C-alpha positions as CSV (number, residue, x, y, z in Angstrom):
1,M,0.0,0.0,0.0
2,E,1.3,3.4,-1.0
3,V,1.9,5.9,1.8
4,N,2.1,9.7,1.8
5,F,5.5,11.3,2.7
6,D,3.7,13.3,5.4
7,E,1.3,10.6,6.6
8,K,1.7,11.2,10.3
9,L,1.2,14.9,9.9
10,L,-2.0,14.3,7.8
11,E,-3.4,11.9,10.4
12,G,-2.7,14.4,13.2
13,L,-5.2,16.9,11.7
14,R,-3.2,19.9,12.8
15,V,-0.7,22.2,11.1
16,D,2.9,22.0,12.5
17,P,4.6,25.3,11.9
18,N,8.0,23.7,12.5
19,Y,7.4,21.0,9.9
20,N,9.6,21.1,6.8
21,E,6.7,21.8,4.5
22,D,4.9,25.0,3.6
23,V,2.0,25.8,6.0
24,L,-0.4,26.3,3.1
25,H,0.6,22.9,1.7
26,Q,-0.1,21.4,5.1
27,V,-3.5,23.0,5.4
28,L,-4.8,21.8,2.0
29,R,-3.3,18.3,2.2
30,I,-4.6,17.7,5.8
31,A,-8.1,18.9,4.7
32,V,-8.3,16.6,1.7
33,Y,-6.9,13.6,3.5
34,D,-9.5,13.9,6.3
35,E,-12.3,14.2,3.8
36,Y,-10.9,11.0,2.2
37,H,-11.0,9.4,5.6
38,A,-14.6,10.2,6.1
39,Y,-15.6,9.1,2.6
40,N,-13.8,5.7,3.0
41,T,-15.2,5.2,6.5
42,Y,-18.8,5.6,5.4
43,K,-18.2,3.6,2.2
44,K,-16.7,0.7,4.1
45,T,-19.7,0.8,6.5
46,I,-22.0,0.5,3.5
47,D,-19.9,-2.3,2.0
48,T,-20.1,-4.2,5.3
49,F,-23.6,-3.5,6.6
50,G,-25.5,-2.6,3.4
51,D,-26.7,0.7,1.9
52,M,-28.4,2.8,4.5
53,R,-28.8,6.4,5.6
54,P,-27.2,8.5,6.9
55,F,-24.0,6.7,5.6
56,S,-25.1,6.7,2.0
57,N,-26.0,10.4,1.6
58,I,-23.1,11.6,3.8
59,M,-20.7,9.5,1.8
60,Q,-21.8,11.3,-1.3
61,A,-21.4,14.6,0.5
62,E,-17.8,13.8,1.3
63,I,-17.2,13.4,-2.4
64,N,-18.4,17.0,-2.8
65,H,-16.1,18.1,0.0
66,Y,-12.9,16.8,-1.4
67,S,-14.0,17.8,-4.8
68,A,-14.3,21.3,-3.6
69,L,-10.8,21.2,-2.1
70,I,-8.8,19.6,-4.9
71,P,-9.1,22.6,-7.3
72,L,-7.5,24.7,-4.5
73,L,-4.6,22.3,-4.3
74,E,-4.2,22.5,-8.1
75,K,-4.4,26.4,-8.0
76,Y,-1.6,26.6,-5.4
77,N,0.5,23.8,-6.8
78,V,0.0,21.5,-3.8
79,P,0.4,17.8,-4.5
80,V,-2.8,15.9,-3.9
81,P,-2.4,13.3,-1.2
82,I,-2.7,9.6,-1.9
83,D,-6.1,8.2,-0.8
84,N,-5.0,5.1,1.0
85,W,-7.7,5.0,3.8
86,Y,-9.9,2.1,2.8
87,E,-7.6,-0.7,3.8
88,K,-6.5,1.1,7.0
89,I,-10.0,1.5,8.4
90,E,-11.2,-1.0,11.0
91,L,-14.9,-0.9,11.6
92,P,-16.6,-1.8,14.9
93,N,-19.1,-4.7,15.0
94,T,-22.5,-3.0,15.0
95,I,-24.3,-0.3,13.1
96,L,-24.8,1.6,16.4
97,E,-21.0,1.7,16.9
98,C,-20.5,2.9,13.3
99,C,-23.0,5.7,14.0
100,E,-20.9,6.5,17.1
101,V,-17.7,6.5,15.0
102,G,-19.5,9.0,12.7
103,V,-20.2,11.3,15.6
104,A,-16.5,11.3,16.7
105,A,-15.2,11.6,13.2
106,E,-17.4,14.7,12.4
107,I,-16.3,16.4,15.7
108,D,-12.7,15.7,14.8
109,N,-13.4,17.2,11.4
110,I,-14.9,20.4,13.0
111,K,-11.9,20.7,15.3
112,M,-9.5,20.2,12.4
113,Y,-11.0,23.1,10.4
114,D,-10.7,25.2,13.5
115,N,-7.0,24.6,13.4
116,L,-6.6,25.0,9.7
117,L,-8.4,28.3,9.6
118,L,-5.8,29.8,11.8
119,Y,-3.4,29.8,8.8
120,T,-5.6,30.9,5.9
121,A,-6.3,34.6,6.6
122,Q,-4.3,35.7,3.5
123,Y,-6.2,33.3,1.2
124,P,-9.9,34.2,1.2
125,D,-10.8,31.6,-1.4
126,I,-9.4,28.9,0.8
127,T,-11.0,30.4,4.0
128,D,-14.4,30.4,2.3
129,V,-14.3,26.8,1.3
130,L,-13.0,25.7,4.7
131,Y,-15.7,27.6,6.5
132,Q,-18.4,26.0,4.4
133,L,-17.0,22.5,4.9
134,Q,-16.8,23.0,8.6
135,A,-20.4,24.3,8.7
136,A,-21.6,21.2,6.7
137,S,-20.0,18.9,9.3
138,Y,-21.6,20.8,12.1
139,N,-25.0,21.6,10.7
140,N,-25.6,18.4,8.6
141,H,-23.4,15.5,9.3
142,L,-23.0,15.6,13.1
143,P,-26.8,15.9,13.7
144,A,-27.4,13.1,11.3
145,F,-25.0,10.8,13.2
146,R,-26.4,11.9,16.6
147,S,-29.9,10.9,15.3
148,C,-28.4,7.6,14.1
149,V,-27.1,6.8,17.5
150,Q,-30.4,7.8,19.0
151,Q,-32.3,5.5,16.6
152,Y,-30.2,2.4,17.2
153,S,-29.7,2.9,20.9
154,Q,-33.0,4.3,22.0
155,T,-31.2,6.1,24.8
156,P,-30.1,9.8,25.3
157,V,-27.0,10.6,23.3
158,N,-24.0,11.7,25.3
159,V,-21.8,13.2,22.6
160,T,-18.8,13.7,25.0
161,D,-18.8,10.1,26.0
162,I,-19.0,8.9,22.4
163,Y,-16.2,11.3,21.3
164,N,-13.9,10.2,24.2
165,Q,-14.5,6.5,23.3
166,Y,-13.9,6.6,19.6
167,S,-11.7,9.6,18.8
168,S,-8.0,8.9,18.5
169,H,-7.3,12.6,19.2
170,D,-7.4,14.7,22.4
171,T,-10.8,15.0,24.1
172,G,-11.2,18.7,23.2
173,E,-13.5,19.5,26.1
174,D,-13.9,23.1,24.9
175,M,-15.0,21.9,21.5
176,M,-17.4,19.4,23.1
177,A,-19.0,22.2,25.1
178,K,-19.4,24.2,22.0
179,V,-21.0,21.3,20.1
180,N,-23.6,20.9,22.9
181,E,-24.2,24.6,23.4
182,F,-24.6,25.5,19.7
183,G,-26.8,22.4,19.2
184,A,-29.2,24.0,21.7
185,I,-29.0,27.4,20.0
186,A,-29.5,25.8,16.6
187,Q,-32.7,24.2,17.9
188,K,-33.9,27.6,19.1
189,I,-33.1,29.1,15.7
190,S,-35.0,26.3,13.9
191,N,-38.0,26.9,16.2
192,G,-37.9,30.7,15.8
193,Q,-37.0,31.2,19.4
194,M,-33.7,32.9,19.0
195,G,-33.4,35.6,21.7
196,Q,-31.0,38.5,22.3
197,E,-29.2,36.5,25.0
198,D,-28.5,33.7,22.6
199,I,-27.3,36.1,19.9
200,M,-24.9,37.7,22.3
201,K,-23.7,34.3,23.4
202,L,-23.1,33.3,19.9
203,L,-21.2,36.5,18.9
204,G,-19.3,36.6,22.2
205,N,-17.6,33.3,21.6
206,T,-13.9,33.8,21.2
207,N,-13.4,31.1,18.6
208,M,-14.4,33.1,15.5
209,S,-13.3,30.5,13.0
210,F,-15.9,28.1,14.5
211,I,-18.5,30.9,14.5
212,G,-17.6,31.8,11.0
213,G,-18.3,28.2,9.8
214,I,-21.7,28.2,11.5
215,L,-22.7,31.5,10.1
216,L,-21.9,30.2,6.6
217,G,-24.0,27.0,7.2
218,G,-27.6,26.1,7.2
219,I,-28.0,27.2,10.8
220,G,-26.3,30.5,10.2
221,A,-28.2,31.3,7.0
222,G,-31.4,32.1,9.0
223,L,-29.5,33.8,11.8
224,A,-27.5,36.0,9.4
225,T,-30.7,36.9,7.6
226,S,-32.4,38.1,10.7
227,M,-29.3,39.9,12.1
228,L,-27.7,41.4,9.0
229,K,-30.7,41.7,6.7
230,K,-28.9,40.0,3.8
231,D,-30.3,37.7,1.2
232,D,-28.5,34.4,0.7
233,T,-28.3,34.6,-3.1
234,N,-25.8,31.8,-3.5
235,S,-27.5,29.2,-1.3
236,S,-28.1,26.8,-4.3
237,K,-24.3,26.6,-4.7
238,D,-23.4,26.5,-1.1
239,I,-21.6,23.3,0.1
240,T,-23.5,23.5,3.3
241,K,-26.8,23.1,1.6
242,E,-26.2,19.5,0.8
243,E,-28.7,16.8,1.7
244,K,-28.7,15.9,5.3
């Protein structure tokens, strides 16, 4: 099996400023490689357990994700990483556990984009795509896998416990708190119950890359409309409008 020269860096999901590779190259290669990971995880789940949602539609969404990134690699002359994930993936024994893996993987993806966005301020085209991909993971994929866990377990979903069990990366307690907090705010938005206190809490968060992703996503579209009085004229082309 072929390996990438920077395999460990790619698997780590974080830029290393001291690594002997340009930071922009790291950002784009890490992003593509993780989208490959998600695609192959969900594909292998379908190959093993049969064609079922949410794995089937999210697998197709992951194709859109890495397809949105690859032109950026070509534009900035960054070598596209080798997709060697399928053989490396080891699935758990049940569909419920696969749903739990999906929860952990999407949270890792959200955290990854938080890190990558720290290095893209000078590249608005890259920043825009990364924001949209992060928002899609938060607004679409993560809720779908949480619902999947709920469906197969018939018990309340403790996202923190799931993440700690299945993620190979640090627990990221701050991120877990954000996931739960913004999940509650998202529910209020969808029900038309967004109040001034919730808006201030959202805008007062210090992690603006995470907020930026949400504001570009399905949740943020409604919020941005109410707060900024802007029309979302490009929603039909928005990555975050993919099927849930």
